[in-house]
C-alpha positions as CSV (number, residue, x, y, z in Angstrom):
1,M,-23.8,-5.0,6.7
2,Q,-21.5,-2.3,7.6
3,R,-18.4,-4.5,6.9
4,E,-19.9,-5.2,3.3
5,W,-20.3,-1.4,2.8
6,D,-17.2,-0.6,4.2
7,Q,-15.3,-3.4,1.7
8,A,-17.6,-1.8,-1.3
9,Q,-15.9,1.8,-0.5
10,G,-12.2,0.4,-0.3
11,L,-12.1,1.0,3.5
12,R,-10.2,-1.6,5.8
13,S,-8.8,-1.9,8.9
14,M,-5.4,-3.6,9.9
15,T,-3.9,-4.7,13.0
16,P,-0.2,-3.6,12.9
17,A,1.0,-7.0,14.7
18,S,-1.3,-9.2,12.3
19,D,0.3,-7.8,9.2
20,V,3.6,-9.2,7.9
21,A,4.7,-6.1,6.3
22,L,4.1,-3.9,9.5
23,Q,5.8,-6.3,12.0
24,H,9.1,-4.1,11.9
25,T,7.5,-1.0,12.3
26,A,6.8,1.3,15.3
27,V,5.7,4.8,16.1
28,H,7.1,7.5,18.3
29,I,4.8,10.2,19.3
30,E,5.8,13.6,20.8
31,V,3.3,16.0,22.4
32,A,3.9,19.5,23.6
33,A,2.4,23.2,24.3
34,N,3.3,24.1,20.5
35,F,4.4,22.7,17.1
36,Q,7.8,24.6,17.4
37,L,8.7,22.7,20.8
38,A,7.3,19.2,19.5
39,C,9.4,19.2,16.0
40,A,12.5,20.2,18.2
41,A,11.7,17.2,20.4
42,L,10.7,15.0,17.5
43,Q,14.2,16.4,15.8
44,A,15.9,15.3,18.8
45,W,14.6,11.7,19.5
46,I,15.2,11.1,15.6
47,V,19.0,12.3,16.1
48,A,19.3,10.4,19.3
49,K,17.9,7.2,17.6
50,D,19.9,7.2,14.5
51,L,17.5,6.9,12.5
52,K,18.4,6.4,8.6
53,Q,16.6,8.3,5.6
54,E,14.9,4.7,4.5
55,Q,13.6,3.9,8.0
56,L,10.9,6.9,7.8
57,V,7.6,6.0,6.8
58,G,5.6,8.8,7.6
59,I,5.1,12.1,10.0
60,S,1.8,13.3,11.0
61,A,0.7,16.3,12.8
62,M,-2.4,17.1,14.9
63,E,-3.6,18.9,17.9
64,T,-5.0,17.2,21.1
65,V,-8.4,19.6,20.6
66,T,-9.7,21.6,18.0
67,D,-9.1,25.1,19.8
68,D,-5.6,25.7,21.5
69,G,-4.8,22.1,21.9
70,E,-1.6,20.5,22.6
71,A,0.9,19.8,19.2
72,V,1.0,16.1,18.5
73,L,3.6,14.8,16.1
74,S,3.9,11.2,15.4
75,V,6.8,9.7,13.4
76,I,5.9,6.0,11.7
77,Y,9.2,4.3,11.2
78,R,10.8,1.0,10.6
79,T,12.9,-0.4,13.1
80,Q,15.5,-2.4,11.1
81,H,17.6,-0.7,8.2
82,E,20.1,-2.0,5.8
83,V,23.8,-1.3,6.8
84,A,24.3,0.8,3.9
85,A,21.4,3.2,4.9
86,T,21.7,7.1,4.2
87,S,21.8,8.9,7.6
88,L,19.4,11.9,7.8
């Protein structure tokens, strides 16, 4: 019954390993005391990893708890890129 309601609402769940489009997608997460530190760490990781512009799928920001939680930044990226891809 719940699954039928979810489908009627347009909701779905997906396991990345089972979806062909997401097989070459990965996530990197940075957790720090504040967003400035998390941003600096994420930027350094992106530069060290030499991610190309076309590889970035999305970046999200959140906190570990509602009040005074640690900053959490995650980047979803493609693990493969074209030879002519644009550097960040």
